[in-house]
MARNU-205173 format. One record per residue (C-alpha): residue number from 1; chain; x, z, y. Coordinates in Angstrom, 3 decimals. Layout:
REM MARNU-205173
+-----+-----+----------+----------+----------+
! seq ! mol !       c1 !       c3 !       c2 !
+-----+-----+----------+----------+----------+
! NUM !   A !        X !        Z !        Y !
...
+-----+-----+----------+----------+----------+
REM end
This chain:
REM MARNU-205173
+-----+-----+----------+----------+----------+
! seq ! mol !       c1 !       c3 !       c2 !
+-----+-----+----------+----------+----------+
!   1 !   A !   96.850 ! -120.136 ! -234.518 !
!   2 !   A !   93.253 ! -119.141 ! -236.066 !
!   3 !   A !   92.247 ! -121.438 ! -238.955 !
!   4 !   A !   89.650 ! -123.717 ! -238.668 !
!   5 !   A !   88.452 ! -123.311 ! -241.872 !
!   6 !   A !   87.648 ! -120.062 ! -243.173 !
!   7 !   A !   89.370 ! -118.525 ! -246.092 !
!   8 !   A !   87.851 ! -116.345 ! -248.436 !
!   9 !   A !   90.348 ! -114.172 ! -251.655 !
!  10 !   A !   87.244 ! -113.195 ! -254.108 !
!  11 !   A !   88.709 ! -111.184 ! -257.150 !
!  12 !   A !   87.676 ! -112.048 ! -260.665 !
!  13 !   A !   86.408 ! -115.540 ! -259.825 !
!  14 !   A !   85.960 ! -117.181 ! -262.900 !
!  15 !   A !   83.227 ! -115.882 ! -264.592 !
!  16 !   A !   80.050 ! -113.679 ! -264.000 !
!  17 !   A !   79.165 ! -112.576 ! -260.252 !
!  18 !   A !   82.506 ! -113.195 ! -259.173 !
!  19 !   A !   82.033 ! -117.258 ! -260.212 !
!  20 !   A !   78.730 ! -117.557 ! -258.190 !
!  21 !   A !   80.115 ! -115.340 ! -255.306 !
!  22 !   A !   82.842 ! -118.215 ! -255.110 !
!  23 !   A !   80.254 ! -121.285 ! -255.281 !
!  24 !   A !   78.098 ! -119.726 ! -253.068 !
!  25 !   A !   80.923 ! -118.980 ! -250.498 !
!  26 !   A !   82.059 ! -122.580 ! -251.061 !
!  27 !   A !   78.821 ! -123.540 ! -249.577 !
!  28 !   A !   79.434 ! -122.282 ! -246.798 !
!  29 !   A !   81.921 ! -124.262 ! -246.009 !
!  30 !   A !   84.127 ! -121.754 ! -246.804 !
!  31 !   A !   87.662 ! -122.304 ! -248.764 !
!  32 !   A !   88.046 ! -120.160 ! -251.506 !
!  33 !   A !   91.258 ! -118.515 ! -254.006 !
!  34 !   A !   89.742 ! -116.668 ! -257.058 !
!  35 !   A !   91.760 ! -114.454 ! -258.998 !
!  36 !   A !   91.388 ! -114.201 ! -263.115 !
!  37 !   A !   92.561 ! -111.508 ! -265.310 !
!  38 !   A !   93.092 ! -113.545 ! -269.036 !
!  39 !   A !   90.784 ! -116.983 ! -269.040 !
!  40 !   A !   92.946 ! -119.641 ! -267.217 !
!  41 !   A !   90.164 ! -122.150 ! -268.699 !
!  42 !   A !   87.109 ! -120.606 ! -266.642 !
!  43 !   A !   89.056 ! -119.882 ! -263.210 !
!  44 !   A !   90.215 ! -124.187 ! -263.477 !
!  45 !   A !   86.682 ! -125.006 ! -264.355 !
!  46 !   A !   85.600 ! -122.977 ! -260.430 !
!  47 !   A !   88.420 ! -124.742 ! -259.091 !
!  48 !   A !   87.304 ! -128.135 ! -260.379 !
!  49 !   A !   83.322 ! -127.337 ! -259.407 !
!  50 !   A !   84.024 ! -126.071 ! -255.605 !
!  51 !   A !   87.096 ! -129.112 ! -255.194 !
!  52 !   A !   83.766 ! -131.264 ! -256.269 !
!  53 !   A !   81.509 ! -129.833 ! -253.285 !
!  54 !   A !   84.689 ! -130.607 ! -250.938 !
!  55 !   A !   86.291 ! -127.450 ! -250.660 !
!  56 !   A !   89.754 ! -126.310 ! -251.003 !
!  57 !   A !   90.079 ! -124.020 ! -254.100 !
!  58 !   A !   92.970 ! -122.151 ! -256.194 !
!  59 !   A !   93.351 ! -119.882 ! -258.641 !
!  60 !   A !   95.962 ! -117.033 ! -259.190 !
!  61 !   A !   96.327 ! -114.463 ! -262.118 !
!  62 !   A !   95.601 ! -111.084 ! -261.183 !
!  63 !   A !   95.027 ! -107.685 ! -263.518 !
!  64 !   A !   93.550 ! -105.961 ! -260.517 !
!  65 !   A !   94.256 ! -102.590 ! -262.339 !
!  66 !   A !   97.942 ! -102.999 ! -262.283 !
!  67 !   A !   99.082 ! -101.841 ! -259.517 !
!  68 !   A !  103.028 ! -102.795 ! -259.370 !
!  69 !   A !  101.976 ! -106.184 ! -259.702 !
!  70 !   A !  100.457 ! -106.132 ! -256.393 !
!  71 !   A !  103.477 ! -107.333 ! -254.575 !
!  72 !   A !  104.022 ! -110.359 ! -256.694 !
!  73 !   A !  100.331 ! -111.485 ! -256.622 !
!  74 !   A !  101.070 ! -111.354 ! -252.510 !
!  75 !   A !  103.942 ! -113.393 ! -252.880 !
!  76 !   A !  102.099 ! -115.711 ! -254.830 !
!  77 !   A !   99.271 ! -115.961 ! -252.777 !
!  78 !   A !  100.903 ! -116.180 ! -249.559 !
!  79 !   A !  102.684 ! -118.869 ! -251.417 !
!  80 !   A !   99.229 ! -120.926 ! -252.090 !
!  81 !   A !   97.617 ! -120.161 ! -248.934 !
!  82 !   A !  100.928 ! -121.845 ! -247.244 !
!  83 !   A !  101.216 ! -124.895 ! -249.549 !
!  84 !   A !   97.300 ! -125.139 ! -250.338 !
!  85 !   A !   95.633 ! -124.201 ! -247.601 !
!  86 !   A !   98.186 ! -124.648 ! -244.764 !
!  87 !   A !   97.818 ! -121.281 ! -243.993 !
!  88 !   A !   99.588 ! -117.792 ! -243.416 !
!  89 !   A !   96.596 ! -115.788 ! -243.627 !
!  90 !   A !   93.056 ! -115.283 ! -245.022 !
!  91 !   A !   89.750 ! -114.239 ! -243.178 !
!  92 !   A !   87.535 ! -112.409 ! -246.330 !
!  93 !   A !   88.369 ! -110.109 ! -249.132 !
!  94 !   A !   85.962 ! -109.911 ! -252.062 !
!  95 !   A !   86.571 ! -106.877 ! -254.516 !
!  96 !   A !   84.710 ! -108.347 ! -257.319 !
!  97 !   A !   87.021 ! -107.949 ! -260.330 !
!  98 !   A !   85.721 ! -105.088 ! -262.585 !
!  99 !   A !   84.783 ! -104.021 ! -266.467 !
! 100 !   A !   82.178 ! -101.891 ! -267.918 !
! 101 !   A !   82.500 !  -99.008 ! -269.637 !
! 102 !   A !   79.686 !  -97.229 ! -271.102 !
! 103 !   A !   79.818 !  -93.439 ! -272.671 !
! 104 !   A !   78.054 !  -90.725 ! -272.314 !
! 105 !   A !   79.954 !  -88.128 ! -270.296 !
! 106 !   A !   81.203 !  -85.568 ! -273.180 !
! 107 !   A !   82.659 !  -88.688 ! -274.655 !
! 108 !   A !   84.593 !  -90.423 ! -272.063 !
! 109 !   A !   88.174 !  -90.250 ! -272.855 !
! 110 !   A !   91.041 !  -90.122 ! -270.548 !
! 111 !   A !   92.406 !  -93.786 ! -271.048 !
! 112 !   A !   88.322 !  -94.922 ! -270.637 !
! 113 !   A !   88.699 !  -92.897 ! -267.454 !
! 114 !   A !   91.921 !  -93.759 ! -266.404 !
! 115 !   A !   91.504 !  -97.609 ! -267.241 !
! 116 !   A !   88.104 !  -97.760 ! -265.193 !
! 117 !   A !   90.046 !  -95.470 ! -262.433 !
! 118 !   A !   92.674 !  -98.087 ! -261.578 !
! 119 !   A !   90.694 ! -101.078 ! -261.762 !
! 120 !   A !   87.296 ! -100.066 ! -260.234 !
! 121 !   A !   88.561 !  -97.760 ! -257.780 !
! 122 !   A !   92.977 !  -97.479 ! -257.437 !
! 123 !   A !   93.208 ! -100.883 ! -257.713 !
! 124 !   A !   90.879 ! -101.707 ! -255.145 !
! 125 !   A !   92.238 !  -99.730 ! -252.798 !
! 126 !   A !   95.791 ! -100.339 ! -253.189 !
! 127 !   A !   94.885 ! -104.350 ! -253.538 !
! 128 !   A !   93.068 ! -103.922 ! -250.011 !
! 129 !   A !   96.275 ! -102.119 ! -248.243 !
! 130 !   A !   98.647 ! -104.337 ! -249.707 !
! 131 !   A !   96.135 ! -107.550 ! -248.415 !
! 132 !   A !   95.202 ! -106.168 ! -244.734 !
! 133 !   A !   98.597 ! -107.652 ! -242.999 !
! 134 !   A !   98.087 ! -111.544 ! -244.457 !
! 135 !   A !   94.367 ! -111.205 ! -243.090 !
! 136 !   A !   92.791 ! -112.695 ! -240.173 !
! 137 !   A !   91.457 ! -110.503 ! -237.620 !
! 138 !   A !   87.573 ! -110.956 ! -237.220 !
! 139 !   A !   87.428 ! -111.694 ! -240.851 !
! 140 !   A !   85.809 ! -109.401 ! -243.851 !
! 141 !   A !   85.765 ! -107.047 ! -246.637 !
! 142 !   A !   83.012 ! -106.916 ! -249.323 !
! 143 !   A !   83.615 ! -104.422 ! -251.884 !
! 144 !   A !   80.747 ! -104.715 ! -254.958 !
! 145 !   A !   79.232 ! -101.465 ! -256.224 !
! 146 !   A !   76.324 ! -101.023 ! -257.930 !
! 147 !   A !   73.195 !  -99.767 ! -258.106 !
! 148 !   A !   74.483 !  -97.028 ! -260.514 !
! 149 !   A !   75.097 !  -94.896 ! -257.325 !
! 150 !   A !   71.838 !  -94.140 ! -256.153 !
! 151 !   A !   69.993 !  -94.241 ! -259.629 !
! 152 !   A !   71.339 !  -92.130 ! -262.213 !
! 153 !   A !   71.847 !  -93.537 ! -266.255 !
! 154 !   A !   73.276 !  -92.069 ! -268.719 !
! 155 !   A !   76.743 !  -93.531 ! -270.221 !
! 156 !   A !   77.650 !  -94.270 ! -266.570 !
! 157 !   A !   79.004 !  -91.174 ! -265.222 !
! 158 !   A !   82.508 !  -92.690 ! -264.674 !
! 159 !   A !   81.752 !  -95.630 ! -263.672 !
! 160 !   A !   79.331 !  -95.042 ! -261.383 !
! 161 !   A !   81.798 !  -92.611 ! -259.997 !
! 162 !   A !   84.303 !  -94.730 ! -259.372 !
! 163 !   A !   81.733 !  -96.942 ! -257.692 !
! 164 !   A !   80.247 !  -93.948 ! -255.552 !
! 165 !   A !   84.058 !  -93.479 ! -254.165 !
! 166 !   A !   84.320 !  -97.271 ! -253.557 !
! 167 !   A !   80.970 !  -97.003 ! -251.378 !
! 168 !   A !   82.548 !  -93.886 ! -249.143 !
! 169 !   A !   86.008 !  -95.926 ! -248.882 !
! 170 !   A !   84.042 !  -98.932 ! -247.621 !
! 171 !   A !   82.994 !  -96.321 ! -244.354 !
! 172 !   A !   86.579 !  -95.705 ! -243.705 !
! 173 !   A !   87.794 !  -99.554 ! -243.737 !
! 174 !   A !   85.167 !  -99.906 ! -241.343 !
! 175 !   A !   86.270 !  -97.344 ! -239.167 !
! 176 !   A !   90.056 !  -97.948 ! -239.795 !
! 177 !   A !   90.197 ! -101.729 ! -239.224 !
! 178 !   A !   86.856 ! -102.431 ! -236.535 !
! 179 !   A !   89.915 ! -102.453 ! -233.756 !
! 180 !   A !   91.123 ! -105.667 ! -235.432 !
! 181 !   A !   87.327 ! -107.053 ! -235.779 !
! 182 !   A !   87.277 ! -106.694 ! -239.569 !
! 183 !   A !   83.754 ! -105.338 ! -241.336 !
! 184 !   A !   83.695 ! -103.676 ! -244.198 !
! 185 !   A !   80.715 ! -103.469 ! -246.709 !
! 186 !   A !   78.972 ! -102.766 ! -249.738 !
! 187 !   A !   76.934 ! -105.181 ! -252.099 !
! 188 !   A !   75.484 ! -103.236 ! -255.019 !
! 189 !   A !   73.828 ! -105.313 ! -258.056 !
! 190 !   A !   70.995 ! -103.885 ! -260.149 !
! 191 !   A !   71.172 ! -104.784 ! -263.586 !
! 192 !   A !   72.451 ! -108.404 ! -264.159 !
! 193 !   A !   72.554 ! -110.465 ! -267.340 !
! 194 !   A !   76.156 ! -111.893 ! -267.728 !
! 195 !   A !   78.670 ! -110.835 ! -270.234 !
! 196 !   A !   79.872 ! -108.466 ! -268.302 !
! 197 !   A !   80.463 ! -105.303 ! -270.609 !
! 198 !   A !   80.248 ! -107.463 ! -273.268 !
! 199 !   A !   76.949 ! -108.442 ! -272.318 !
! 200 !   A !   75.620 ! -105.395 ! -272.621 !
! 201 !   A !   72.308 ! -106.000 ! -270.576 !
! 202 !   A !   72.148 ! -109.439 ! -271.916 !
! 203 !   A !   72.641 ! -109.182 ! -275.411 !
! 204 !   A !   69.643 ! -106.335 ! -275.285 !
! 205 !   A !   65.960 ! -107.540 ! -274.998 !
! 206 !   A !   64.549 ! -103.400 ! -274.880 !
! 207 !   A !   66.822 ! -103.172 ! -272.117 !
! 208 !   A !   65.775 ! -106.372 ! -270.108 !
! 209 !   A !   62.122 ! -105.227 ! -270.656 !
! 210 !   A !   62.942 ! -101.783 ! -269.652 !
! 211 !   A !   64.832 ! -102.673 ! -266.643 !
! 212 !   A !   62.545 ! -105.794 ! -265.656 !
! 213 !   A !   59.744 ! -102.724 ! -265.833 !
! 214 !   A !   61.175 ! -100.471 ! -263.121 !
! 215 !   A !   62.157 ! -103.114 ! -261.216 !
! 216 !   A !   59.525 ! -104.299 ! -258.142 !
! 217 !   A !   60.248 ! -108.442 ! -258.649 !
! 218 !   A !   59.316 ! -107.915 ! -262.362 !
! 219 !   A !   62.853 ! -109.133 ! -263.886 !
! 220 !   A !   66.659 ! -108.126 ! -264.862 !
! 221 !   A !   68.629 ! -110.662 ! -262.348 !
! 222 !   A !   70.954 ! -113.180 ! -263.130 !
! 223 !   A !   74.382 ! -113.854 ! -261.692 !
! 224 !   A !   72.948 ! -116.654 ! -259.195 !
! 225 !   A !   70.483 ! -113.661 ! -257.466 !
! 226 !   A !   73.843 ! -111.982 ! -256.237 !
! 227 !   A !   76.192 ! -114.610 ! -254.824 !
! 228 !   A !   74.555 ! -115.373 ! -252.268 !
! 229 !   A !   74.257 ! -111.964 ! -250.908 !
! 230 !   A !   78.167 ! -111.885 ! -250.931 !
! 231 !   A !   78.287 ! -115.436 ! -248.983 !
! 232 !   A !   75.954 ! -114.337 ! -246.145 !
! 233 !   A !   78.220 ! -111.565 ! -245.168 !
! 234 !   A !   80.884 ! -114.167 ! -245.240 !
! 235 !   A !   79.033 ! -115.701 ! -242.448 !
! 236 !   A !   78.973 ! -115.295 ! -238.384 !
! 237 !   A !   75.417 ! -114.606 ! -239.495 !
! 238 !   A !   76.310 ! -111.292 ! -240.452 !
! 239 !   A !   79.034 ! -110.694 ! -237.432 !
! 240 !   A !   77.044 ! -107.448 ! -236.351 !
! 241 !   A !   76.579 ! -105.840 ! -240.166 !
! 242 !   A !   79.148 ! -102.993 ! -240.919 !
! 243 !   A !   79.605 ! -100.159 ! -242.783 !
! 244 !   A !   76.545 ! -100.796 ! -244.764 !
! 245 !   A !   75.513 ! -100.545 ! -248.106 !
! 246 !   A !   73.327 ! -103.451 ! -249.479 !
! 247 !   A !   71.403 ! -102.825 ! -252.695 !
! 248 !   A !   70.716 ! -106.753 ! -254.527 !
! 249 !   A !   68.649 ! -104.925 ! -257.212 !
! 250 !   A !   65.383 ! -106.373 ! -256.963 !
! 251 !   A !   63.558 ! -103.012 ! -255.812 !
! 252 !   A !   65.355 ! -100.866 ! -258.787 !
! 253 !   A !   63.316 !  -98.022 ! -259.477 !
! 254 !   A !   61.706 !  -97.776 ! -255.855 !
+-----+-----+----------+----------+----------+
REM end
């Protein structure tokens, strides 16, 4: 039986962009499951905030870079869906969890490369594969990419390459899952002031000034600028949006 209330699963939903995505999606009348890696207090605060909005919400621990943990996570998710949402399926998957990684190409180590690969590409690929059997037909997948797939910045060769792979992967998802009515799209944020990458942008006033100067709207983004675009893709208003890369950057480098 189809869910009357839709459910969205958001990885990395305890803070930053993921937190705002979770809140904006809940505002659309959609129940939410978030994952967190280590910050359980932050995750529980998001759960409480969404529950205060009158929506159901739960948090489950997950490191999206450890692929062998996905079987256990799936069991936990299924149990949570049944106990707290009275459902055996969910509708929207938002692959948001990620880490920063900055080094000139010549200085990228294999360890750094592998960590970025596992979290930003391999983990997304195989977590999505694992989730497909418990997703509702007619739902949607939103993968989070980056403005760095369109413009190049020294120090982001490995990170941006993984995001480029995600953009290609998303088109294949849209093609192969189309018969089930499952849409797949990419949201590509520009430079955003969060604690991502140890506050790489937020803590650098000179970099903020540079990014503001190359952005048509004349400032750097905050988390609250991004979540609404993701929430839109979790609604019927976006039912004919598929296989698209939507950049949410305020007009960066145009």
